[in-house]
Phi, psi and omega in degrees: 000129183289160177299321180299315180296318179299319180293320178296317179296322180297315179295317176303314181295318178300314181299314183289312184297317179301317181289324178293324176296315177297321178297317179298325180287317187273338188304316179296340182268349183273145174291117184296342180256020182304139185218067183296129175056026176066011182298319182289321177298317178300317180296317180299318182288328175296315179297323181282356179082015181274347183096190184274074183229156176205171181286125178276192182301330180262018176073001174281144175281121183225157176299136178266123179244011178258318181277127173293162195272345194294314183294316174300323177293324175300313178294322179298320178295323178291325176297318178298321186276318188232006180091167182275074184231129182301320181300324178295312181302311186287328176296316178298319179296325176298318179293321179299328178291333171296319178295319179298319178296320178295318178296328176297319176299314180299317179295315182296326182294347175294330183239338185247162170295160185296324179296319179286328174298324177299322179297318178298316178298322180292325176300318178292319180299326186261350184301121184302319180295318178293325178297311184288329179291338173293340179261007182256125185278064176221183198283349194304319183296308181294321179301312181296320180299312182293317179298314183291324177299313178295324180293320179298318179298316183290330179289320186266324187223100183225019183264336182255145180304326181293330175299319179290327177300313182293325174296316178300320180295313180294322179286336172291322175294326174299317178295327179285354170270312180216134184297343181301336182276001183300335184260015178295340176297332177294319177299316179299320179295316179299316181295322178301318181288311184292322180277358179059045177272159179295152177300333179298331179295312179293324178299318179291327174302313180295326177298323177281330189275321193277324189302310182295320178295319179298323177299317181288324175298318180296322177298313181293323179294317179295328183279316189255343185082003178237141184268107179202159179274316181205139176280001181302327182296321179297315178293325180297313181292326181286308189272349177251294183290305183296316180295319180295316179294316181294321179295320178294318181294322182270348179071035179234173182290139183293330179296323178298317179294318179301317179295322176298315181293319179298320181286321185275321185254326185086174178244164185252017183292321184251146180253127175250301173215160189296321184294309182291325179295314178299322180294318179296318178299314181295314181295320180297313181295318182295314181295319180299314180298314183300314184290313184291317182289338179282345181221067185296326181291322176295319179299319178295317179298317180294327178294318179295315178297324179297320176300318179296316179294322180295314187275332187244356181297128183284336179075037182289348179252025185306311186265002184306316180291345183261354186278148174294319178229133179296144177241143179295137180291151178289151181247346187268324186272332181304317178297322179294320180293318178297323177295318178297321178296321178299318178298317180298318181294317178298316179295326178296320178295320177296320179298320177297323178292319181293318182282337177065220185296335179294340179270014183300316183299302179294327181294316182288327175294320178300312180295323180302309184286327176294317182296320184274333184266337180287124182206174177302330179240088179231164187223164179295340179297333180284351175276343186304312182296334181264359180301315177299323179294317178297321181296316181297311183291326180294318178295320176298321179292324182281325190243341191080179188260323185053030184209135177287134183242000000 
């Protein structure tokens, strides 16, 4: 076994073992029936043959048109294999983080020496936010895995149309985890132009990217009479942007404003009937536009603050919604962790400068997710998918590449 292989296995093992140790510590404190964002309910109903439904605000089971299907289907497959047990779900996610750390090494090795690529993988394996998100029953782990898999293919093999097809397929699965990835085809188009690839490459990307997404769009259109991928965007602009701007303008807590909007306008996650659903969508969009456009300077300020929270947020309340009993957050390590994150971000910027145009792929993906995820109401969980990109660029910034690109 080569030294390179041993190092990759070691990083994989560190990532998995560290998360399993944390799981053993936190498992007795977690609510065994935790159901964040209704993902587990959706999975249970899929297994029971009820379809993609969950309990809405009035406790009735209704079709969900906000959550994309991949993560609930992932949980449903685990229920089929190992039962509806939180420990099974989180153990699998711990193992997936080992794969993510290994993929980070593979991505980094495109520009860095293998020893330095190992450092990037180790940064992901040890990152506190990434460790804790593996214990969170939400999409970040699966989302990051699919995004990173497609990115590795495009980084190493992007000259043949079939390489672009596989990236398109993996990035379509990324979109089926979270709607924020729906515009990744724009990234593919930019790369096709800048890298001077044949039009057939982008065409094959779309062949891989569009069919699964089109199936879900067709499902929502048949159900609601409106053609869309996810109603999540409407709720996102209302409960994140509009609520954040309105809370800042009125000087009150954003949670209070969110509750007001939910009570007055409602959310568009669940579908009951076409008339009321269309009315909620229209009212939500109109109110969001009015509030945000009426205070552009506040919106700009909140966007800047959102970038800071996204990139520097320590995530000390990551597991709070999943705990049986709330625990007071720590006060000593979050400032140190945020300082370390600041160093990583500065090194990432240096790394992009050192790698130049060869860093276009990780650099443009990084900017894409920061631009779309930073909002008045953002969380450290949204940094998880870009953590491998930050690790790769930070090591490049600290050490240089020592490799022709």
